[in-house]
C-alpha positions in Angstrom: -26.1 5.0 11.7 -25.4 3.6 8.1 -23.9 5.9 5.4 -22.7 5.5 1.8 -19.1 7.1 1.5 -18.7 9.6 -1.1 -14.7 9.6 -1.1 -11.9 7.0 0.6 -11.8 7.5 4.1 -8.8 6.4 5.9 -9.7 3.7 8.6 -13.4 3.6 7.6 -13.8 2.6 3.9 -13.5 3.6 0.4 -16.0 5.5 -1.8 -19.2 3.5 -2.6 -19.2 1.5 0.5 -22.0 1.3 2.9 -20.5 1.7 6.6 -21.9 1.9 9.9 -21.0 4.7 12.1 -22.0 6.9 15.1 -25.0 9.0 14.5 -22.7 12.3 15.8 -19.8 11.2 13.7 -22.2 11.1 10.7 -24.2 14.1 11.4 -21.4 16.3 12.5 -18.5 15.4 10.2 -19.2 12.8 7.3 -22.5 14.5 5.9 -21.9 18.2 6.5 -18.6 17.9 4.6 -20.0 15.9 1.9 -17.7 13.1 2.7 -20.7 10.8 2.9 -24.6 10.4 2.4 -27.4 9.0 4.7 -28.0 5.2 3.3 -31.6 5.8 2.1 -33.1 3.7 -0.6 -32.8 6.2 -3.3 -29.1 7.0 -2.3 -28.2 3.4 -2.3 -29.6 3.0 -5.7 -27.5 6.0 -7.1 -24.7 4.7 -5.0 -24.6 1.5 -6.9 -24.6 3.3 -10.1 -21.8 5.5 -9.2 -19.9 2.4 -7.7 -20.1 0.6 -11.1 -18.6 3.8 -13.0 -15.9 4.2 -10.3 -14.9 0.3 -10.6 -14.7 0.7 -14.3 -12.4 4.0 -14.0 -10.3 2.1 -11.4 -9.9 -1.2 -13.7 -8.9 1.2 -16.8 -6.4 3.1 -14.8 -4.7 -0.1 -13.3 -4.7 -1.5 -16.9 -3.0 1.8 -18.0 -0.5 1.5 -15.1 0.3 -2.0 -15.8 1.4 -0.8 -19.4 3.4 1.9 -18.1 5.1 -0.9 -15.6 5.9 -2.7 -18.3 7.8 0.2 -20.4 9.3 0.7 -16.8 10.6 -2.6 -16.6 12.8 -2.2 -19.7 14.3 1.1 -18.0 17.9 1.0 -17.0 19.4 4.2 -15.4 23.2 4.8 -14.2 24.4 6.8 -11.5 28.0 7.7 -11.2 29.4 8.4 -7.8 32.8 9.2 -6.0 34.1 6.6 -3.6 37.0 6.0 -1.5 39.9 3.8 -1.6 37.9 0.8 -0.4 35.3 1.4 -3.1 32.7 2.8 -0.4 30.2 5.9 -1.0 30.9 9.0 0.6 27.3 9.1 1.3 24.0 7.3 0.0 22.6 7.9 -3.3 19.4 10.0 -2.4 15.7 9.8 -3.9 16.4 12.9 -6.0 19.5 11.5 -7.6 17.4 8.4 -8.8 14.4 10.7 -9.9 17.0 12.9 -12.0 18.3 9.9 -13.4 14.7 8.6 -14.4 13.8 11.8 -15.8 16.7 11.5 -18.2 14.7 8.4 -19.3 11.8 10.1 -19.8 9.9 9.1 -16.7 8.7 11.6 -14.3 7.9 10.8 -10.6 7.7 12.4 -7.2 9.6 10.9 -4.1 6.5 9.7 -2.6 6.2 7.4 -5.5 9.8 5.7 -5.1 9.8 2.6 -3.3 13.3 1.6 -1.8 13.8 -1.5 -0.1 16.8 0.0 1.5 18.6 3.1 1.2 21.6 2.7 -1.7 24.8 3.0 0.1 27.1 0.9 -2.1 27.9 0.1 -5.5 26.2 -2.3 -7.5 22.7 -3.0 -9.6 19.3 -2.4 -7.6 15.8 -2.9 -8.4 13.8 0.2 -7.4 10.0 0.2 -7.4 7.7 3.0 -8.5 4.0 3.1 -7.3 2.0 3.7 -10.0 -1.3 2.6 -9.0 -2.7 1.3 -5.5 -2.3 -2.0 -7.1 0.6 -1.5 -9.4 4.4 -1.2 -8.8 6.6 -1.0 -11.5 10.2 -1.6 -10.9 13.4 -0.5 -12.8 17.0 -1.3 -12.6 19.5 1.1 -11.2 22.9 0.7 -11.7 25.5 2.4 -9.4 29.1 2.9 -10.5 32.2 4.9 -9.5 33.5 7.8 -11.3 
């Protein structure tokens, strides 16, 4: 059975796509929960209109995210930590510490938005990513210094 997805569904497709699924899955799960519609001629026409609107909104959000990414690229945050005699950190710089430092610069995000390549466990300068949009990741500079 072919259905038109109304919402993004993991491992199946994005909203507005026409996908082929088993009849029982469509009748018992997707359609009753209003996650999908049956792929009739009328629904296909409506879906194309909705998809065009959603594409325009998606592109607008992406452009806004790119503008925020440009602002974020100019940001530099500093975190001071205690170190031992060999200049090693006693622990790692946590995501919460990074978010607090970023909040002081006027940017508020959640832990799930941070993109760290590896844990920050030493002094230095690091590039930290922030997921702003599914297609856009902004980066800012993080300085870890000793007290």
